[in-house]
Z-matrix of the N, CA and C atoms (Angstrom, degrees):
N
C 1 1.467
C 2 1.528 1 108.85
N 3 1.334 2 116.58 1 128.87
C 4 1.470 3 121.08 2 176.03
C 5 1.510 4 109.16 3 -80.11
N 6 1.333 5 116.16 4 127.85
C 7 1.453 6 122.12 5 177.61
C 8 1.532 7 108.51 6 -107.82
N 9 1.324 8 115.66 7 127.99
C 10 1.452 9 121.79 8 179.15
C 11 1.527 10 109.20 9 -112.32
N 12 1.337 11 116.01 10 140.43
C 13 1.458 12 121.53 11 178.55
C 14 1.519 13 108.35 12 -92.30
N 15 1.333 14 116.99 13 123.03
C 16 1.465 15 121.29 14 178.64
C 17 1.513 16 109.38 15 -87.14
N 18 1.318 17 115.77 16 94.33
C 19 1.466 18 121.15 17 -177.47
C 20 1.525 19 109.71 18 -163.32
N 21 1.349 20 115.44 19 147.41
C 22 1.459 21 120.15 20 172.24
C 23 1.519 22 110.72 21 -122.61
N 24 1.325 23 115.40 22 14.56
C 25 1.481 24 122.24 23 179.82
C 26 1.526 25 108.63 24 -93.41
N 27 1.325 26 117.38 25 108.37
C 28 1.475 27 118.73 26 -176.09
C 29 1.527 28 114.10 27 -56.58
N 30 1.352 29 117.43 28 -38.11
C 31 1.469 30 118.63 29 -178.98
C 32 1.513 31 110.75 30 -66.83
N 33 1.335 32 117.90 31 -40.20
C 34 1.468 33 120.88 32 178.03
C 35 1.525 34 110.10 33 -68.09
N 36 1.327 35 116.50 34 -40.07
C 37 1.464 36 120.28 35 179.00
C 38 1.531 37 110.01 36 -60.29
N 39 1.316 38 115.99 37 -47.10
C 40 1.478 39 120.21 38 -179.24
C 41 1.526 40 110.66 39 -60.83
N 42 1.340 41 116.30 40 -41.05
C 43 1.471 42 120.34 41 -178.92
C 44 1.534 43 111.67 42 -67.82
N 45 1.313 44 117.09 43 -45.67
C 46 1.471 45 119.91 44 -175.24
C 47 1.519 46 112.93 45 -76.47
N 48 1.330 47 117.36 46 -25.91
C 49 1.469 48 119.03 47 -179.59
C 50 1.527 49 111.63 48 -64.87
N 51 1.324 50 117.13 49 -20.40
C 52 1.462 51 120.13 50 178.65
C 53 1.513 52 111.47 51 -65.24
N 54 1.322 53 117.76 52 -16.91
C 55 1.465 54 120.81 53 177.84
C 56 1.525 55 111.48 54 -67.56
N 57 1.317 56 117.29 55 -23.40
C 58 1.462 57 120.40 56 176.28
C 59 1.500 58 116.09 57 78.76
N 60 1.348 59 118.57 58 11.97
C 61 1.461 60 119.72 59 -176.20
C 62 1.525 61 113.33 60 -108.88
N 63 1.327 62 118.77 61 -3.90
C 64 1.451 63 120.22 62 -171.92
C 65 1.512 64 112.71 63 -96.53
N 66 1.320 65 114.83 64 140.20
C 67 1.476 66 122.01 65 174.75
C 68 1.517 67 110.94 66 -79.67
N 69 1.330 68 115.57 67 -24.40
C 70 1.455 69 122.50 68 -178.64
C 71 1.509 70 108.59 69 160.37
N 72 1.343 71 116.95 70 -158.70
C 73 1.472 72 120.17 71 -179.55
C 74 1.509 73 111.41 72 -120.05
N 75 1.323 74 113.68 73 152.34
C 76 1.451 75 120.92 74 178.45
C 77 1.524 76 106.72 75 -129.77
N 78 1.323 77 117.82 76 138.95
C 79 1.461 78 120.72 77 -175.45
C 80 1.526 79 110.03 78 -128.46
N 81 1.336 80 114.87 79 169.09
C 82 1.448 81 121.58 80 169.20
C 83 1.522 82 107.04 81 -135.68
N 84 1.328 83 119.28 82 174.41
C 85 1.479 84 120.00 83 -177.18
C 86 1.510 85 113.62 84 -59.46
N 87 1.345 86 118.30 85 -34.74
C 88 1.472 87 119.94 86 179.85
C 89 1.520 88 111.55 87 -64.27
N 90 1.333 89 116.22 88 -42.70
C 91 1.459 90 119.97 89 -179.51
C 92 1.527 91 111.79 90 -66.62
N 93 1.317 92 116.16 91 -38.65
C 94 1.477 93 120.49 92 179.71
C 95 1.522 94 109.89 93 -70.26
N 96 1.337 95 117.38 94 -44.90
C 97 1.458 96 120.81 95 -179.37
C 98 1.516 97 111.92 96 -61.03
N 99 1.326 98 116.73 97 -34.48
C 100 1.469 99 120.73 98 -178.02
C 101 1.527 100 112.56 99 -63.71
N 102 1.317 101 117.72 100 -23.39
C 103 1.460 102 120.12 101 -179.97
C 104 1.539 103 112.01 102 -77.98
N 105 1.321 104 116.82 103 -23.65
C 106 1.462 105 120.05 104 -178.79
C 107 1.514 106 113.93 105 69.94
N 108 1.327 107 116.97 106 17.14
C 109 1.457 108 120.33 107 -176.11
C 110 1.532 109 110.88 108 -112.79
N 111 1.332 110 117.76 109 152.22
C 112 1.467 111 119.78 110 174.76
C 113 1.536 112 109.93 111 -60.48
N 114 1.328 113 118.00 112 133.87
C 115 1.464 114 119.46 113 -176.53
C 116 1.524 115 114.21 114 -55.65
N 117 1.318 116 117.37 115 -39.71
C 118 1.464 117 118.91 116 -178.06
C 119 1.528 118 111.31 117 -61.51
N 120 1.331 119 116.20 118 -43.18
C 121 1.461 120 120.39 119 178.97
C 122 1.529 121 110.89 120 -67.03
N 123 1.328 122 115.72 121 -45.04
C 124 1.465 123 120.97 122 -178.63
C 125 1.520 124 111.26 123 -60.92
N 126 1.327 125 117.03 124 -46.87
C 127 1.466 126 119.88 125 -175.43
C 128 1.525 127 113.07 126 -73.23
N 129 1.316 128 116.66 127 -24.67
C 130 1.469 129 118.44 128 171.44
C 131 1.515 130 110.00 129 -61.74
N 132 1.344 131 116.68 130 -38.14
C 133 1.473 132 120.29 131 178.60
C 134 1.528 133 110.90 132 -75.73
N 135 1.336 134 117.42 133 -43.10
C 136 1.462 135 119.96 134 -178.35
C 137 1.524 136 111.89 135 -60.67
N 138 1.329 137 116.72 136 -41.50
C 139 1.463 138 119.07 137 -179.94
C 140 1.521 139 112.32 138 -67.71
N 141 1.331 140 116.80 139 -32.02
C 142 1.456 141 119.25 140 175.49
C 143 1.516 142 110.95 141 -64.95
N 144 1.329 143 115.53 142 -38.29
C 145 1.467 144 120.16 143 -178.30
C 146 1.520 145 112.87 144 -77.62
N 147 1.347 146 115.39 145 -45.22
C 148 1.471 147 120.09 146 -168.03
C 149 1.516 148 114.21 147 -105.39
N 150 1.309 149 118.44 148 -12.37
C 151 1.453 150 120.40 149 -177.49
C 152 1.510 151 113.24 150 86.25
N 153 1.336 152 117.12 151 -48.75
C 154 1.464 153 122.32 152 -179.90
C 155 1.508 154 108.11 153 -135.33
N 156 1.353 155 116.82 154 134.62
C 157 1.460 156 121.58 155 178.51
C 158 1.521 157 108.73 156 -140.98
N 159 1.326 158 115.75 157 131.75
C 160 1.472 159 121.65 158 -179.07
C 161 1.522 160 110.43 159 -96.66
N 162 1.338 161 115.01 160 131.38
C 163 1.467 162 122.92 161 179.24
C 164 1.520 163 108.98 162 -114.58
N 165 1.345 164 117.35 163 133.46
C 166 1.453 165 120.56 164 179.35
C 167 1.517 166 111.79 165 -97.82
N 168 1.331 167 115.35 166 126.72
C 169 1.464 168 121.43 167 176.65
C 170 1.525 169 110.39 168 -69.65
N 171 1.326 170 115.18 169 155.10
C 172 1.465 171 119.56 170 175.56
C 173 1.543 172 108.91 171 -76.98
N 174 1.331 173 116.31 172 157.27
C 175 1.451 174 121.72 173 175.29
C 176 1.531 175 107.74 174 -76.31
N 177 1.323 176 116.18 175 107.64
C 178 1.455 177 121.40 176 -175.61
C 179 1.533 178 108.92 177 -149.33
N 180 1.316 179 116.75 178 -167.34
C 181 1.459 180 119.53 179 177.05
C 182 1.521 181 110.02 180 -72.13
N 183 1.303 182 116.44 181 165.76
C 184 1.472 183 121.15 182 179.98
C 185 1.517 184 110.89 183 -56.45
N 186 1.339 185 116.77 184 -48.01
C 187 1.475 186 119.70 185 -177.38
C 188 1.530 187 111.22 186 -65.80
N 189 1.340 188 116.84 187 -39.91
C 190 1.462 189 119.90 188 -179.33
C 191 1.543 190 110.32 189 -65.44
N 192 1.313 191 117.08 190 -40.63
C 193 1.466 192 119.81 191 179.01
C 194 1.520 193 110.66 192 -66.85
N 195 1.317 194 117.12 193 -38.90
C 196 1.461 195 119.68 194 178.28
C 197 1.534 196 111.72 195 -65.69
N 198 1.349 197 116.33 196 -38.77
C 199 1.467 198 119.25 197 176.83
C 200 1.534 199 110.83 198 -62.85
N 201 1.335 200 115.86 199 -41.27
C 202 1.468 201 119.44 200 179.86
C 203 1.521 202 110.67 201 -66.61
N 204 1.335 203 116.06 202 -39.91
C 205 1.477 204 119.96 203 177.39
C 206 1.526 205 110.35 204 -61.58
N 207 1.333 206 116.23 205 -43.25
C 208 1.466 207 119.74 206 179.95
C 209 1.532 208 111.07 207 -61.43
N 210 1.331 209 116.26 208 -39.87
C 211 1.456 210 119.82 209 -179.26
C 212 1.526 211 111.66 210 -64.53
N 213 1.311 212 116.75 211 -39.62
C 214 1.462 213 119.83 212 179.26
C 215 1.521 214 111.72 213 -74.39
N 216 1.309 215 117.43 214 -40.28
C 217 1.476 216 120.13 215 179.73
C 218 1.519 217 111.14 216 -66.78
N 219 1.335 218 116.91 217 -25.73
C 220 1.468 219 119.50 218 177.19
C 221 1.520 220 111.64 219 -65.96
N 222 1.332 221 116.66 220 -23.15
C 223 1.473 222 120.46 221 178.16
C 224 1.522 223 109.64 222 -70.79
N 225 1.330 224 116.57 223 -45.78
C 226 1.463 225 121.62 224 179.00
C 227 1.528 226 108.59 225 -169.72
N 228 1.320 227 114.96 226 93.20
C 229 1.460 228 120.36 227 -174.96
C 230 1.515 229 113.54 228 -65.63
N 231 1.315 230 116.81 229 -24.32
C 232 1.461 231 120.31 230 -178.39
C 233 1.523 232 112.35 231 -81.77
N 234 1.315 233 117.00 232 -33.43
C 235 1.467 234 119.76 233 -170.62
C 236 1.526 235 115.11 234 -111.53
N 237 1.314 236 118.07 235 -6.14
C 238 1.457 237 120.85 236 174.83
C 239 1.509 238 108.83 237 -101.62
N 240 1.349 239 116.46 238 121.39
C 241 1.437 240 121.45 239 175.05
C 242 1.515 241 109.66 240 -93.92
N 243 1.327 242 116.15 241 150.20
C 244 1.454 243 121.32 242 -177.47
C 245 1.532 244 110.12 243 -110.75
N 246 1.335 245 115.56 244 120.55
C 247 1.457 246 122.88 245 173.46
C 248 1.521 247 108.14 246 -96.45
N 249 1.322 248 115.54 247 130.33
C 250 1.474 249 120.96 248 -176.07
C 251 1.529 250 109.33 249 -116.71
N 252 1.333 251 118.64 250 121.47
C 253 1.456 252 119.30 251 175.13
C 254 1.525 253 109.59 252 -61.67
N 255 1.324 254 117.32 253 130.39
C 256 1.458 255 120.74 254 -169.00
C 257 1.539 256 111.71 255 -85.83
N 258 1.324 257 114.27 256 59.77
C 259 1.462 258 122.11 257 171.93
C 260 1.519 259 108.66 258 -85.52
N 261 1.328 260 116.70 259 -179.84
C 262 1.484 261 119.45 260 176.16
C 263 1.529 262 109.76 261 -60.62
N 264 1.336 263 117.20 262 -43.97
C 265 1.466 264 119.74 263 177.35
C 266 1.521 265 110.14 264 -67.41
N 267 1.333 266 116.27 265 -36.09
C 268 1.469 267 120.15 266 -179.58
C 269 1.513 268 112.55 267 -61.75
N 270 1.328 269 117.35 268 -34.48
C 271 1.463 270 119.89 269 176.94
C 272 1.527 271 110.46 270 -59.19
N 273 1.331 272 116.28 271 -41.31
C 274 1.470 273 119.37 272 177.54
C 275 1.509 274 111.63 273 -65.99
N 276 1.333 275 117.07 274 -36.35
C 277 1.463 276 120.85 275 178.21
C 278 1.519 277 110.42 276 -64.89
N 279 1.316 278 116.64 277 -42.42
C 280 1.476 279 120.76 278 176.94
C 281 1.525 280 110.46 279 -56.86
N 282 1.323 281 116.73 280 -43.82
C 283 1.463 282 120.87 281 -179.07
C 284 1.513 283 111.18 282 -64.00
N 285 1.341 284 117.64 283 -47.44
C 286 1.458 285 120.66 284 -177.61
C 287 1.550 286 110.08 285 -63.91
N 288 1.311 287 117.26 286 -46.06
C 289 1.466 288 119.85 287 -178.61
C 290 1.527 289 111.05 288 -63.24
N 291 1.323 290 117.11 289 -42.56
C 292 1.463 291 119.55 290 -179.17
C 293 1.519 292 110.33 291 -64.56
N 294 1.309 293 118.11 292 -36.34
C 295 1.467 294 121.08 293 177.22
C 296 1.518 295 112.78 294 -69.81
N 297 1.346 296 115.73 295 -20.48
C 298 1.471 297 120.44 296 176.66
C 299 1.536 298 111.54 297 -87.47
N 300 1.316 299 116.22 298 0.55
C 301 1.474 300 119.51 299 179.83
C 302 1.512 301 113.62 300 91.92
N 303 1.333 302 116.69 301 1.78
C 304 1.470 303 120.75 302 175.04
C 305 1.522 304 107.85 303 -81.90
N 306 1.341 305 116.48 304 144.28
C 307 1.466 306 120.87 305 177.95
C 308 1.532 307 108.00 306 -108.36
N 309 1.346 308 115.99 307 87.64
C 310 1.462 309 119.48 308 -173.11
C 311 1.532 310 113.24 309 -80.20
N 312 1.334 311 114.03 310 157.44
C 313 1.456 312 120.97 311 172.56
C 314 1.528 313 108.45 312 -103.99
N 315 1.328 314 116.43 313 133.46
C 316 1.461 315 120.92 314 173.56
C 317 1.519 316 107.79 315 -90.92
N 318 1.323 317 116.34 316 128.19
C 319 1.462 318 120.59 317 177.81
C 320 1.501 319 110.20 318 -119.88
N 321 1.330 320 116.69 319 169.62
C 322 1.477 321 122.58 320 -171.45
C 323 1.535 322 108.94 321 58.18
N 324 1.298 323 116.76 322 53.41
C 325 1.471 324 123.16 323 179.01
C 326 1.535 325 107.50 324 -109.44
N 327 1.353 326 117.77 325 100.32
C 328 1.452 327 119.85 326 -170.86
C 329 1.528 328 115.46 327 -81.07
N 330 1.325 329 117.80 328 -35.21
C 331 1.472 330 120.02 329 -171.62
C 332 1.535 331 111.15 330 -128.45
N 333 1.323 332 114.89 331 165.34
C 334 1.465 333 120.23 332 176.91
C 335 1.518 334 111.11 333 -62.58
N 336 1.322 335 117.40 334 -38.24
C 337 1.469 336 121.08 335 177.59
C 338 1.519 337 110.33 336 -60.66
N 339 1.334 338 116.25 337 -45.42
C 340 1.476 339 119.54 338 179.47
C 341 1.524 340 110.37 339 -64.48
N 342 1.332 341 117.58 340 -33.61
C 343 1.455 342 120.60 341 177.87
C 344 1.534 343 110.88 342 -63.55
N 345 1.331 344 116.62 343 -40.15
C 346 1.471 345 120.39 344 178.84
C 347 1.530 346 109.78 345 -58.35
N 348 1.334 347 116.91 346 -42.09
C 349 1.456 348 120.84 347 178.27
C 350 1.528 349 110.77 348 -63.37
N 351 1.343 350 116.81 349 -42.36
C 352 1.465 351 120.31 350 -179.76
C 353 1.516 352 110.89 351 -64.08
N 354 1.331 353 117.38 352 -40.48
C 355 1.460 354 120.74 353 178.43
C 356 1.527 355 110.29 354 -65.42
N 357 1.337 356 116.79 355 -40.32
C 358 1.469 357 119.75 356 178.97
C 359 1.523 358 110.88 357 -62.58
N 360 1.344 359 116.75 358 -30.92
C 361 1.455 360 120.67 359 -179.54
C 362 1.528 361 112.57 360 -80.07
N 363 1.337 362 117.37 361 -12.57
C 364 1.467 363 119.26 362 175.26
C 365 1.510 364 115.93 363 116.48
N 366 1.343 365 118.33 364 10.84
C 367 1.454 366 119.81 365 178.39
C 368 1.520 367 111.26 366 -65.88
N 369 1.331 368 116.66 367 138.80
C 370 1.466 369 121.11 368 177.76
C 371 1.527 370 111.12 369 -100.13
N 372 1.333 371 116.17 370 -21.21
C 373 1.468 372 122.42 371 176.41
C 374 1.514 373 108.61 372 -135.92
N 375 1.312 374 115.50 373 151.34
C 376 1.462 375 122.35 374 -178.73
C 377 1.513 376 108.81 375 -126.42
N 378 1.332 377 116.93 376 126.97
C 379 1.455 378 121.95 377 173.35
C 380 1.526 379 108.08 378 -103.03
N 381 1.337 380 118.24 379 97.02
C 382 1.455 381 120.52 380 -177.69
C 383 1.525 382 112.01 381 -69.42
N 384 1.312 383 115.84 382 147.44
C 385 1.475 384 121.56 383 173.70
C 386 1.517 385 108.04 384 -109.46
N 387 1.332 386 115.71 385 64.27
C 388 1.444 387 121.24 386 -175.31
C 389 1.517 388 114.26 387 -63.65
N 390 1.327 389 117.07 388 -35.43
C 391 1.457 390 119.83 389 179.97
C 392 1.524 391 111.24 390 -63.37
N 393 1.332 392 117.31 391 -33.23
C 394 1.457 393 122.12 392 177.22
C 395 1.528 394 110.31 393 -63.69
N 396 1.333 395 115.82 394 -43.14
C 397 1.457 396 121.15 395 179.08
C 398 1.521 397 110.84 396 -65.38
N 399 1.320 398 116.32 397 -39.65
C 400 1.446 399 120.84 398 -178.54
C 401 1.520 400 110.52 399 -68.16
N 402 1.336 401 117.72 400 -42.83
C 403 1.469 402 120.60 401 178.92
C 404 1.516 403 111.95 402 -64.42
N 405 1.337 404 116.48 403 -31.74
C 406 1.448 405 120.95 404 179.47
C 407 1.522 406 113.09 405 -78.64
N 408 1.331 407 116.73 406 -4.80
C 409 1.445 408 121.10 407 178.80
C 410 1.518 409 113.92 408 74.71
N 411 1.340 410 117.41 409 20.87
C 412 1.463 411 121.16 410 -179.43
C 413 1.525 412 111.67 411 -83.06
N 414 1.314 413 116.08 412 -44.20
C 415 1.471 414 121.45 413 179.95
C 416 1.510 415 107.89 414 -167.90
N 417 1.338 416 117.05 415 162.03
C 418 1.459 417 119.03 416 172.76
C 419 1.524 418 107.11 417 -71.68
N 420 1.309 419 115.08 418 147.54
C 421 1.472 420 118.27 419 -176.43
C 422 1.527 421 110.94 420 -63.53
N 423 1.332 422 117.92 421 -35.10
C 424 1.469 423 119.88 422 179.59
C 425 1.508 424 111.13 423 -68.44
N 426 1.344 425 117.89 424 -37.93
C 427 1.456 426 120.07 425 178.29
C 428 1.519 427 111.11 426 -66.84
N 429 1.319 428 116.88 427 -40.96
C 430 1.472 429 119.13 428 179.53
C 431 1.521 430 111.01 429 -68.05
N 432 1.320 431 116.90 430 -37.98
C 433 1.460 432 120.54 431 176.73
C 434 1.532 433 110.90 432 -63.86
N 435 1.321 434 116.73 433 -40.50
C 436 1.471 435 121.10 434 177.72
C 437 1.521 436 109.64 435 -63.01
N 438 1.342 437 118.15 436 -39.99
C 439 1.462 438 120.36 437 177.35
C 440 1.527 439 111.21 438 -62.71
N 441 1.322 440 115.03 439 -42.67
C 442 1.470 441 119.34 440 178.73
C 443 1.520 442 110.95 441 -59.89
N 444 1.334 443 116.43 442 -48.83
C 445 1.453 444 119.95 443 -178.03
C 446 1.519 445 111.16 444 -64.89
N 447 1.335 446 117.89 445 -36.89
C 448 1.472 447 121.04 446 178.71
C 449 1.522 448 110.21 447 -64.21
N 450 1.313 449 118.41 448 -37.37
C 451 1.475 450 121.63 449 177.86
C 452 1.529 451 110.51 450 -66.53
N 453 1.329 452 116.47 451 -44.96
C 454 1.461 453 120.41 452 178.25
C 455 1.528 454 109.89 453 -58.09
N 456 1.334 455 116.63 454 -45.32
C 457 1.460 456 121.06 455 -179.33
C 458 1.530 457 111.17 456 -66.03
N 459 1.329 458 116.85 457 -43.90
C 460 1.469 459 120.53 458 -178.10
C 461 1.523 460 112.15 459 -65.15
N 462 1.327 461 116.44 460 -33.77
C 463 1.465 462 120.99 461 -179.25
C 464 1.534 463 112.90 462 -83.83
N 465 1.331 464 115.84 463 -9.26
C 466 1.466 465 118.83 464 -175.89
C 467 1.518 466 111.67 465 65.60
N 468 1.324 467 116.70 466 30.42
C 469 1.466 468 121.46 467 -177.22
C 470 1.526 469 110.63 468 -75.00
N 471 1.334 470 115.91 469 146.68
C 472 1.462 471 120.73 470 174.99
C 473 1.528 472 111.69 471 -87.71
N 474 1.328 473 117.17 472 -3.60
C 475 1.454 474 120.45 473 179.14
C 476 1.518 475 109.97 474 -70.66
N 477 1.333 476 116.29 475 160.97
C 478 1.449 477 119.13 476 179.60
C 479 1.515 478 109.77 477 -137.68
N 480 1.312 479 115.40 478 153.45
C 481 1.456 480 122.90 479 174.41
C 482 1.525 481 109.29 480 -83.28
N 483 1.323 482 115.34 481 152.12
C 484 1.470 483 120.28 482 175.23
C 485 1.523 484 108.01 483 -142.24
N 486 1.336 485 117.09 484 76.12
C 487 1.468 486 120.19 485 -179.47
C 488 1.516 487 112.16 486 -79.64
N 489 1.327 488 115.68 487 159.92
C 490 1.455 489 120.30 488 173.38
C 491 1.521 490 110.60 489 -83.02
N 492 1.306 491 115.49 490 149.90
C 493 1.464 492 122.60 491 179.93
C 494 1.527 493 108.59 492 -100.95
N 495 1.323 494 116.33 493 122.89
C 496 1.461 495 120.36 494 179.97
C 497 1.525 496 112.78 495 -115.87
N 498 1.323 497 115.72 496 2.42
C 499 1.457 498 122.56 497 173.19
C 500 1.517 499 105.86 498 -156.81
N 501 1.314 500 117.27 499 136.62
C 502 1.467 501 120.26 500 -174.57
C 503 1.526 502 112.89 501 -55.87
N 504 1.330 503 117.59 502 -31.50
C 505 1.469 504 120.60 503 -179.22
C 506 1.511 505 111.46 504 -65.82
N 507 1.342 506 118.17 505 -21.37
C 508 1.463 507 120.11 506 -179.05
C 509 1.526 508 111.89 507 -66.37
N 510 1.321 509 118.30 508 -24.26
C 511 1.460 510 120.48 509 -179.43
C 512 1.530 511 109.32 510 -59.06
N 513 1.332 512 116.85 511 -51.82
C 514 1.465 513 120.52 512 179.04
C 515 1.522 514 111.65 513 -68.53
N 516 1.335 515 117.20 514 -37.55
C 517 1.484 516 120.59 515 178.95
C 518 1.509 517 110.92 516 -59.97
N 519 1.312 518 117.01 517 -47.78
C 520 1.463 519 121.25 518 -178.90
C 521 1.534 520 111.10 519 -68.57
N 522 1.333 521 116.76 520 -40.02
C 523 1.461 522 120.22 521 178.28
C 524 1.527 523 110.34 522 -59.99
N 525 1.333 524 116.72 523 -40.04
C 526 1.469 525 120.19 524 179.75
C 527 1.525 526 110.97 525 -65.96
N 528 1.323 527 117.75 526 -31.15
C 529 1.464 528 121.72 527 176.96
C 530 1.530 529 112.27 528 -69.23
N 531 1.352 530 116.31 529 -17.65
C 532 1.454 531 120.14 530 -175.51
C 533 1.509 532 113.74 531 101.68
N 534 1.347 533 116.54 532 3.10
C 535 1.469 534 120.40 533 176.96
C 536 1.522 535 109.06 534 -65.68
N 537 1.321 536 116.74 535 129.59
C 538 1.477 537 118.94 536 -170.97
C 539 1.524 538 114.22 537 -103.66
N 540 1.331 539 117.99 538 3.44
C 541 1.460 540 120.12 539 176.73
C 542 1.523 541 108.93 540 -156.25
N 543 1.318 542 115.88 541 153.49
C 544 1.473 543 121.04 542 174.55
C 545 1.510 544 107.36 543 -159.32
N 546 1.345 545 116.16 544 167.56
C 547 1.458 546 118.42 545 176.67
C 548 1.525 547 109.68 546 -126.37
N 549 1.330 548 114.21 547 150.01
C 550 1.461 549 122.76 548 -179.27
C 551 1.522 550 108.19 549 -119.67
N 552 1.323 551 115.74 550 129.38
C 553 1.462 552 120.16 551 178.68
C 554 1.528 553 110.63 552 -66.60
N 555 1.299 554 115.62 553 138.74
C 556 1.469 555 121.35 554 179.97
C 557 1.526 556 111.99 555 -51.42
N 558 1.347 557 117.14 556 -39.53
C 559 1.460 558 121.57 557 -177.45
C 560 1.528 559 112.80 558 -62.32
N 561 1.343 560 116.50 559 -21.10
C 562 1.469 561 120.31 560 -174.12
C 563 1.529 562 112.49 561 -100.26
N 564 1.315 563 118.52 562 -7.73
C 565 1.455 564 120.78 563 -171.93
C 566 1.526 565 111.55 564 -58.01
N 567 1.315 566 116.37 565 -50.54
C 568 1.475 567 119.77 566 -175.53
C 569 1.516 568 110.42 567 -60.33
N 570 1.338 569 116.84 568 -44.62
C 571 1.458 570 119.98 569 -179.47
C 572 1.503 571 113.43 570 -65.91
N 573 1.325 572 117.17 571 -41.67
C 574 1.455 573 120.47 572 -178.40
C 575 1.519 574 112.09 573 -69.30
N 576 1.322 575 117.12 574 -28.98
C 577 1.458 576 119.77 575 -176.10
C 578 1.532 577 112.27 576 -100.30
N 579 1.320 578 114.99 577 20.50
C 580 1.463 579 120.34 578 169.89
C 581 1.522 580 107.62 579 -106.52
N 582 1.319 581 116.53 580 116.88
C 583 1.475 582 121.24 581 -175.49
C 584 1.519 583 108.48 582 -126.27
N 585 1.342 584 116.92 583 103.14
C 586 1.470 585 120.72 584 -177.37
C 587 1.526 586 113.33 585 -55.42
N 588 1.321 587 118.42 586 -35.66
C 589 1.463 588 120.03 587 -179.02
C 590 1.515 589 111.56 588 -65.14
N 591 1.339 590 115.70 589 -38.24
C 592 1.470 591 118.93 590 177.47
C 593 1.523 592 109.81 591 -67.04
N 594 1.352 593 116.02 592 -45.01
C 595 1.470 594 120.14 593 178.66
C 596 1.524 595 111.12 594 -59.31
N 597 1.330 596 116.01 595 -41.54
C 598 1.462 597 120.52 596 -179.73
C 599 1.525 598 111.25 597 -63.53
N 600 1.345 599 116.39 598 -43.13
C 601 1.457 600 119.95 599 179.71
C 602 1.520 601 111.89 600 -64.49
N 603 1.321 602 116.59 601 -40.93
C 604 1.467 603 119.78 602 179.75
C 605 1.528 604 110.77 603 -68.28
N 606 1.327 605 116.27 604 -36.49
C 607 1.458 606 120.02 605 -179.70
C 608 1.525 607 111.52 606 -63.65
N 609 1.329 608 116.48 607 -27.96
C 610 1.463 609 119.14 608 -178.88
C 611 1.518 610 112.84 609 -67.88
N 612 1.347 611 115.45 610 -14.50
C 613 1.474 612 118.90 611 -179.05
C 614 1.527 613 112.83 612 -102.46
N 615 1.338 614 117.38 613 3.20
C 616 1.466 615 119.76 614 -174.97
C 617 1.518 616 111.77 615 -57.31
N 618 1.317 617 118.44 616 -47.33
C 619 1.476 618 120.85 617 -179.35
C 620 1.521 619 110.67 618 -62.44
N 621 1.318 620 117.32 619 -37.55
C 622 1.461 621 121.15 620 178.88
C 623 1.526 622 110.95 621 -63.56
N 624 1.325 623 116.18 622 -40.96
C 625 1.470 624 119.64 623 178.34
C 626 1.526 625 110.28 624 -64.55
N 627 1.329 626 116.46 625 -38.76
C 628 1.471 627 118.34 626 177.34
C 629 1.529 628 110.50 627 -61.85
N 630 1.329 629 116.64 628 -40.18
C 631 1.469 630 120.29 629 178.69
C 632 1.523 631 110.74 630 -64.64
N 633 1.324 632 116.89 631 -41.32
C 634 1.475 633 121.20 632 178.20
C 635 1.521 634 110.28 633 -62.49
N 636 1.376 635 116.34 634 -44.50
C 637 1.461 636 119.24 635 179.76
C 638 1.532 637 111.68 636 -63.17
N 639 1.332 638 115.62 637 -37.83
C 640 1.480 639 119.75 638 177.88
C 641 1.520 640 110.75 639 -64.62
N 642 1.330 641 117.04 640 -39.52
C 643 1.458 642 121.01 641 178.48
C 644 1.518 643 110.79 642 -64.04
N 645 1.363 644 116.72 643 -39.40
C 646 1.453 645 119.76 644 177.63
C 647 1.536 646 110.66 645 -64.32
N 648 1.338 647 115.30 646 -42.80
C 649 1.468 648 119.30 647 -179.12
C 650 1.537 649 110.71 648 -63.75
N 651 1.352 650 115.38 649 -39.27
C 652 1.452 651 118.76 650 179.07
C 653 1.515 652 112.41 651 -66.36
N 654 1.315 653 115.21 652 -35.10
C 655 1.477 654 119.57 653 179.97
C 656 1.522 655 110.72 654 -69.11
N 657 1.334 656 115.91 655 -30.95
C 658 1.483 657 119.50 656 -179.94
C 659 1.523 658 109.81 657 -74.37
């Protein structure tokens, strides 16, 4: 399963990448705006740090979104991924980008039906908005995600889902469904990667390590 770090903070990205588990970084307009930096400058740095960084286009007309995509791809077409809001205009943007050889991600995809439209338009990744569906009383987000993954599997599609993780247990839940990518918010990394059982097991060997260190010192 590919794990993406949801962050646009270069210092946090550099720190968390040392964990060795991230495929790269994924951002949204809120994360980018919080940096106060021009996107082109920011993403030049993020791609140097993370290798791959996803940028989300603004909700605009087809031509305006394509112009924005061109501006970001001009920074680094290989390492900047383009997230497209899955509006009516966004569907057209997905088609144009895919025909240009870009593998875009469709975001703001609330339902399995909407995902089918995004895939038909050429999306290679889907960012589901399951919490939106759940709040609207349409379906539980896990049920809708399972429907999405079942459709991808039934169609033999090479596209993949990339849902957000809002509880550490969802990582295993989604992996069991066959979901091949997800993203974790920067604010949650420390909490998710603290495992008392692991700490307890390692603590049980502390005295043994002291004995090993003493043996090394005696040998010297």
